[in-house]
C-alpha positions as CSV (number, residue, x, y, z in Angstrom):
1,M,36.6,13.6,-20.4
2,T,37.5,13.9,-16.7
3,P,36.8,11.4,-14.2
4,L,33.3,13.4,-12.5
5,Q,31.4,13.6,-16.5
6,I,32.2,10.1,-17.1
7,L,30.2,9.4,-13.5
8,S,27.9,11.9,-15.2
9,E,27.2,10.0,-18.1
10,V,27.2,6.6,-17.0
11,V,24.3,8.0,-14.1
12,F,22.7,9.7,-17.2
13,L,22.1,6.4,-19.1
14,L,21.2,4.3,-15.7
15,C,18.3,6.8,-14.6
16,L,17.0,6.9,-18.7
17,V,17.2,2.9,-18.8
18,L,15.4,2.7,-16.1
19,L,12.7,4.9,-16.6
20,I,12.5,3.6,-20.1
21,Y,12.5,0.2,-18.7
22,A,10.2,0.6,-16.1
23,Y,7.1,2.5,-17.8
24,I,7.3,0.1,-21.2
25,G,10.6,-2.3,-20.9
26,Y,8.7,-3.7,-17.8
27,P,4.9,-4.1,-19.2
28,W,6.3,-5.9,-22.9
29,I,8.3,-8.5,-21.2
30,L,5.4,-9.3,-19.2
31,R,2.9,-9.3,-21.7
32,L,5.5,-11.6,-23.4
33,L,5.8,-13.5,-20.0
34,V,2.3,-14.7,-19.7
35,R,1.4,-15.8,-23.3
36,R,1.0,-19.6,-22.5
37,R,-0.5,-19.1,-19.2
38,I,-3.7,-16.6,-20.3
39,N,-6.1,-19.8,-20.1
40,E,-4.0,-21.6,-16.8
41,R,-6.9,-20.8,-14.3
42,L,-9.8,-20.5,-14.5
43,P,-12.0,-21.0,-11.5
44,T,-15.5,-22.9,-12.4
45,G,-18.6,-24.0,-10.2
46,A,-19.4,-22.3,-7.7
47,F,-18.2,-22.4,-4.3
48,H,-19.7,-20.9,-0.8
49,P,-17.3,-20.9,2.4
50,K,-17.6,-18.2,4.8
51,I,-16.5,-14.5,4.3
52,T,-16.6,-12.0,6.0
53,V,-16.6,-7.9,4.0
54,L,-14.6,-5.6,5.9
55,I,-15.4,-2.0,5.9
56,P,-13.4,0.6,7.7
57,V,-15.0,4.2,7.8
58,H,-14.2,7.5,9.2
59,N,-17.6,9.9,8.6
60,E,-18.7,8.3,5.4
61,E,-22.3,9.2,6.0
62,R,-23.2,10.3,2.3
63,V,-22.3,6.7,0.6
64,I,-22.5,3.8,3.8
65,R,-26.1,3.2,3.7
66,Q,-25.7,3.0,-0.4
67,K,-22.4,0.7,0.5
68,L,-24.9,-1.5,2.8
69,E,-27.5,-1.8,0.3
70,N,-24.7,-2.9,-2.3
71,C,-23.4,-5.4,-0.1
72,L,-26.9,-7.4,0.7
73,M,-28.2,-7.4,-2.2
74,Q,-25.1,-9.2,-3.4
75,D,-25.9,-12.7,-5.1
76,Y,-24.0,-14.4,-2.5
77,P,-25.6,-16.9,0.3
78,Q,-26.5,-14.5,3.1
79,D,-26.5,-17.2,5.7
80,R,-22.4,-17.6,4.6
81,L,-22.2,-13.5,4.2
82,E,-20.9,-11.4,7.1
83,I,-20.0,-7.2,7.1
84,M,-18.7,-6.0,9.5
85,I,-18.7,-2.1,9.7
86,C,-16.0,-0.8,11.7
87,S,-15.8,2.6,12.3
88,D,-12.4,4.7,13.4
89,C,-14.1,7.5,15.9
90,S,-16.9,9.0,14.0
91,D,-18.1,11.9,14.6
92,D,-20.9,12.2,12.1
93,R,-24.3,10.6,10.9
94,T,-22.3,6.8,9.8
95,E,-23.0,5.0,13.5
96,R,-26.9,5.9,13.0
97,I,-27.7,4.9,9.6
98,V,-25.7,1.6,10.3
99,H,-27.4,0.8,13.4
100,S,-30.7,0.6,11.0
101,F,-29.0,-2.6,9.2
102,L,-27.6,-3.9,12.4
103,G,-29.0,-7.7,12.7
104,G,-28.8,-10.6,11.1
105,N,-25.9,-10.6,9.3
106,V,-24.8,-7.0,9.7
107,T,-22.0,-6.3,13.0
108,F,-21.0,-2.9,13.8
109,Y,-17.6,-2.1,15.7
110,D,-17.2,1.6,16.9
111,Y,-13.6,2.3,17.8
112,R,-13.5,5.6,20.1
113,D,-9.6,5.3,20.2
114,R,-8.7,6.8,16.4
115,S,-5.9,4.8,15.1
116,G,-6.6,5.1,11.1
117,K,-7.7,1.6,8.3
118,T,-4.6,-0.4,9.3
119,G,-5.6,-0.2,12.9
120,V,-8.9,-0.8,12.4
121,I,-8.0,-3.9,10.1
122,N,-5.7,-5.2,13.1
123,K,-8.1,-5.1,15.4
124,S,-11.1,-6.5,13.6
125,L,-9.6,-8.9,10.9
126,P,-9.7,-11.1,13.5
127,K,-13.6,-10.9,14.8
128,A,-14.1,-11.8,11.7
129,T,-16.5,-15.0,11.4
130,G,-15.3,-15.7,7.7
131,E,-12.2,-17.5,6.4
132,I,-12.4,-15.7,3.7
133,V,-12.1,-12.1,4.7
134,I,-13.2,-9.0,1.7
135,L,-11.6,-5.6,2.4
136,T,-12.9,-2.5,0.9
137,D,-13.4,0.8,1.5
138,A,-17.4,2.4,2.0
139,N,-17.7,4.4,-1.1
140,V,-16.4,1.3,-2.9
141,M,-19.9,-0.3,-5.1
142,F,-19.6,-3.8,-6.2
143,E,-21.4,-5.1,-9.3
144,Q,-23.9,-7.7,-8.6
145,G,-21.1,-11.6,-9.1
146,A,-18.6,-10.0,-8.5
147,I,-17.8,-11.0,-4.2
148,Q,-18.8,-14.9,-5.6
149,K,-16.0,-14.1,-8.6
150,M,-13.6,-13.4,-6.7
151,V,-14.0,-16.4,-3.9
152,N,-14.1,-19.3,-6.3
153,F,-10.3,-19.2,-6.2
154,Y,-9.9,-20.0,-2.5
155,C,-11.0,-23.4,-3.6
156,S,-7.5,-24.1,-4.7
157,P,-5.7,-24.2,-1.3
158,D,-2.5,-23.0,-3.0
159,I,-4.5,-19.3,-3.7
160,G,-4.1,-16.7,0.0
161,A,-5.0,-13.7,-1.4
162,V,-7.5,-12.3,-4.6
163,C,-7.4,-8.9,-5.9
164,G,-10.5,-7.4,-7.1
165,Q,-10.9,-4.6,-10.2
166,V,-12.3,-1.6,-9.3
167,R,-12.9,0.9,-12.1
168,L,-12.9,4.3,-11.6
169,V,-16.0,6.5,-12.4
170,V,-15.7,10.3,-13.0
171,P,-19.1,12.0,-10.8
172,A,-21.2,14.4,-12.1
173,G,-20.2,18.0,-11.0
174,A,-16.5,16.6,-11.1
175,K,-13.0,18.0,-13.1
176,K,-11.9,15.2,-15.6
177,I,-9.3,12.9,-14.3
178,D,-9.3,11.0,-17.5
179,K,-5.1,10.7,-17.5
180,E,-5.7,8.8,-13.5
181,I,-8.1,6.7,-15.5
182,A,-5.6,5.7,-17.9
183,Y,-3.0,5.1,-15.1
184,R,-5.7,2.8,-13.5
185,N,-6.4,1.0,-17.0
186,F,-3.0,0.2,-16.4
187,E,-2.3,-0.6,-13.3
188,T,-4.9,-3.4,-14.3
189,E,-3.5,-4.9,-16.6
190,L,0.0,-5.5,-14.9
191,K,-2.0,-7.2,-11.4
192,H,-3.3,-9.0,-13.8
193,L,-0.5,-10.2,-16.1
194,E,1.3,-10.4,-12.4
195,G,-2.0,-12.6,-11.2
196,L,-1.0,-15.5,-14.1
197,W,1.8,-16.2,-12.3
198,G,-0.3,-16.1,-9.6
199,S,2.2,-12.9,-7.8
200,T,0.0,-9.7,-8.5
201,I,2.4,-7.0,-6.2
202,G,-0.6,-5.0,-4.7
203,A,-4.6,-4.7,-4.7
204,F,-6.6,-1.6,-5.2
205,G,-7.3,-1.0,-2.1
206,G,-10.6,-0.7,-2.1
207,F,-11.2,-4.5,-3.4
208,Y,-9.1,-7.0,-2.8
209,S,-9.3,-10.2,-0.5
210,I,-7.3,-12.9,1.9
211,R,-7.5,-15.5,3.6
212,K,-8.1,-15.1,7.4
213,E,-5.5,-17.4,8.7
214,L,-2.7,-15.4,6.6
215,F,-3.3,-12.0,7.5
216,R,-0.2,-10.8,10.4
217,P,-1.1,-7.6,12.1
218,L,0.7,-4.2,10.3
219,P,2.4,-2.0,11.9
220,D,0.4,0.0,13.5
221,V,1.9,3.2,11.4
222,A,1.6,1.5,7.9
223,Y,-0.3,3.5,5.3
224,N,-0.4,1.3,2.0
225,D,-2.3,-1.7,3.3
226,D,-3.1,-2.5,0.1
227,I,0.7,-3.6,-0.7
228,L,1.8,-4.9,2.5
229,I,-1.3,-8.0,3.1
230,P,-1.0,-9.3,-1.0
231,M,2.8,-9.2,-0.3
232,Q,2.5,-11.0,3.4
233,V,0.8,-13.4,1.4
234,L,3.3,-13.9,-1.4
235,R,6.1,-13.9,2.0
236,I,5.1,-17.1,3.1
237,G,5.0,-18.9,-0.1
238,K,1.1,-18.1,-1.6
239,K,-0.2,-17.7,-4.4
240,V,-1.9,-13.8,-5.2
241,V,-3.9,-13.9,-8.2
242,F,-6.0,-10.9,-9.3
243,E,-9.8,-11.1,-11.2
244,K,-10.4,-8.5,-13.4
245,E,-14.5,-9.7,-13.9
246,A,-15.0,-9.8,-9.7
247,I,-15.5,-5.4,-10.4
248,S,-16.3,-2.9,-8.2
249,M,-16.6,0.7,-9.1
250,E,-15.7,4.4,-7.2
251,S,-15.8,7.5,-8.1
252,T,-12.7,9.8,-8.6
253,S,-11.4,12.6,-6.0
254,L,-14.0,15.5,-7.2
255,S,-10.7,17.3,-8.7
256,I,-7.2,17.6,-9.3
257,Q,-5.9,18.5,-6.1
258,Q,-8.0,16.7,-4.3
259,E,-6.2,13.6,-6.3
260,F,-2.9,14.9,-5.6
261,K,-2.9,14.9,-1.6
262,R,-4.2,11.7,-2.2
263,R,-1.4,10.7,-4.1
264,I,1.4,12.1,-1.8
265,R,-0.5,9.9,1.3
266,I,0.1,7.4,-1.2
267,G,3.9,8.0,-2.3
268,A,4.9,8.5,2.0
269,G,3.1,4.8,2.3
270,N,4.9,3.5,-0.9
271,F,9.2,4.1,1.1
272,Q,7.1,3.1,3.8
273,A,6.7,0.0,2.3
274,F,9.5,-0.2,0.5
275,F,11.7,-0.6,4.0
276,L,9.3,-3.0,5.1
277,L,9.6,-4.9,2.5
278,R,13.1,-5.0,1.9
279,D,13.4,-8.9,2.0
280,M,11.2,-9.2,-0.3
281,L,14.0,-7.5,-3.5
282,S,16.1,-11.1,-2.5
283,P,16.7,-12.8,-5.7
284,S,16.0,-16.2,-3.6
285,R,12.0,-14.7,-3.7
286,G,12.2,-15.6,-7.9
287,M,9.7,-13.6,-10.4
288,T,8.7,-12.1,-7.2
289,C,11.4,-10.4,-6.7
290,F,11.9,-9.6,-10.4
291,F,7.8,-8.5,-10.4
292,Y,8.3,-5.9,-7.2
293,F,11.0,-4.4,-8.4
294,S,10.4,-3.7,-11.9
295,H,6.5,-2.9,-10.4
296,K,6.6,-1.6,-7.5
297,V,10.3,-0.3,-6.7
298,L,11.1,1.4,-9.4
299,R,8.2,3.6,-10.2
300,W,8.9,4.6,-6.6
301,F,12.2,5.4,-7.1
302,S,11.3,7.1,-10.8
303,P,11.7,10.8,-8.9
304,F,14.7,10.6,-8.2
305,L,15.4,9.1,-11.4
306,L,14.0,12.2,-13.0
307,L,16.1,14.4,-10.6
308,G,19.5,12.2,-11.3
309,L,18.5,12.8,-15.3
310,I,18.5,15.9,-15.9
311,L,21.6,16.6,-13.1
312,S,23.7,14.6,-14.8
313,N,22.9,16.2,-18.1
314,A,24.0,19.2,-16.9
315,L,27.2,18.7,-16.1
316,L,27.8,17.6,-19.4
317,I,26.3,20.1,-21.3
318,G,29.7,21.1,-23.0
319,Y,29.0,18.7,-25.3
320,L,26.7,19.0,-27.9
321,P,24.5,15.9,-27.6
322,F,24.1,16.6,-24.0
323,A,23.0,20.0,-24.9
324,V,20.4,19.3,-27.0
325,L,19.0,16.2,-24.4
326,F,19.4,19.0,-21.7
327,F,17.0,21.1,-23.7
328,C,14.6,18.8,-25.0
329,Q,14.2,18.0,-21.1
330,L,13.9,21.6,-19.8
331,L,11.3,22.4,-23.0
332,F,9.8,19.1,-22.4
333,Y,8.7,20.3,-18.6
334,A,8.5,23.6,-19.3
335,V,5.1,22.7,-22.4
336,S,3.9,20.1,-20.2
337,V,3.0,22.4,-17.0
338,A,2.3,24.3,-18.8
339,V,-0.4,22.8,-21.4
340,G,-1.7,21.4,-17.4
341,I,-1.9,24.8,-15.7
342,L,-4.1,26.5,-18.7
343,F,-6.1,23.1,-19.6
344,S,-7.2,21.5,-16.4
345,S,-9.5,24.2,-15.6
346,K,-11.2,23.5,-18.9
347,E,-11.7,19.8,-18.8
348,R,-9.7,20.3,-22.4
349,Y,-5.8,17.6,-22.8
350,V,-3.6,17.5,-25.7
351,P,-3.2,14.2,-25.3
352,F,0.2,13.3,-25.1
353,L,1.4,16.5,-23.3
354,S,-1.6,16.2,-20.7
355,G,-0.2,12.4,-20.7
356,A,2.9,14.0,-19.9
357,Y,1.4,16.7,-17.0
358,H,0.1,14.0,-15.1
359,F,3.1,12.3,-14.8
360,L,5.2,14.3,-13.9
361,M,2.3,15.8,-11.0
362,M,2.1,11.5,-9.5
363,N,6.4,11.3,-9.6
364,L,5.7,15.3,-7.3
365,A,3.3,13.6,-5.7
366,F,5.7,10.8,-4.7
367,F,8.7,13.3,-4.2
368,L,6.7,14.9,-1.5
369,G,5.3,11.9,-0.7
370,F,9.1,11.0,0.4
371,L,9.2,14.1,2.1
372,R,6.7,13.3,4.2
373,F,7.9,9.4,4.7
374,C,11.3,11.6,6.0
375,R,9.1,13.5,8.5
376,G,8.4,10.7,10.0
377,I,4.8,9.2,9.9
378,E,3.7,9.2,13.4
379,S,-0.6,8.1,12.5
380,A,-1.9,5.9,9.6
381,A,-5.3,8.0,10.9
382,W,-6.8,9.7,8.1
383,Q,-9.0,12.1,6.5
384,T,-12.1,11.3,3.9
385,T,-11.5,12.5,0.2
386,D,-13.8,14.6,-1.2
387,R,-15.8,11.8,-3.2
388,A,-18.5,12.0,-5.3
389,K,-21.4,9.0,-3.8
390,G,-20.9,6.2,-5.9
């Protein structure tokens, strides 16, 4: 073999091993690591610190009334609960609806300079009166008792953030996004298992909490607060846990195309977070470094691993085993895309290939997100995703 071919073989094997490790090896290793920790940190009793439910909104007239009613019906003591609605330059009926709830423990902040969710959090969280701040989205509805189950963990001073579970619901009239739900369930398991070590890597953005005293303002153009804020907590040595019994519900996007656009934005935020969290890859971070690299970093860079896999394989096509592997890769891509295109509009799925199509589309979205990140992120402002009322 020539030096180029030897290098290509090394790249091929490295990309293949890292991909298998990221999606199969790491979850398996994680399950082994936590076997003895399953029952080590279950809270008992009820803990009632003053809390603030912080809800950033932009044009949420369809769901804001239901969201407020949902918060007010929680069984948490009302005199220990503040609900903050923080509008990021909404120009629909959101403000009018919120005003009918004002008074008591509901407050409203109307920001007229558009700054996105991160900007709203930066401006609003310091104003919270609660020692625990729950960050949630307008279209995410809590199950009864979810807030109490989350807050109970704060009886331990070592815990700095608690992440809740956000289950996806396919609304009537929406195309089924079964593989997105399956992927969410996979993510839920990883977060729960990492949380048994006190190192949950990232939250579901629609429902998580932090001790107010631990919050540090994020960069104004930051996208993914749900990875940056929990990692802030881990950075200063506090624990981040996941409470799978603190359940909330969120409607999926109304179409696969809208979910794909959302993934592109998430992808851009992922690469932004990677550079903001470079220090968390230091071996001195211990298990947090291991979890972060295995769970997030490898997944974020998997589009480049896939690209490296096929390009290095192409340079080795003169050798029969690699020629067969190259043909198999091309066939895998072609059939997966064909199945996705043919069946997505009919809400029919071929189990393995539909999953493969979702995997490819997710990685394509991450790659396009990388290109978006490279062009420069100038604002964290968002447009409300077209999701059905929860």
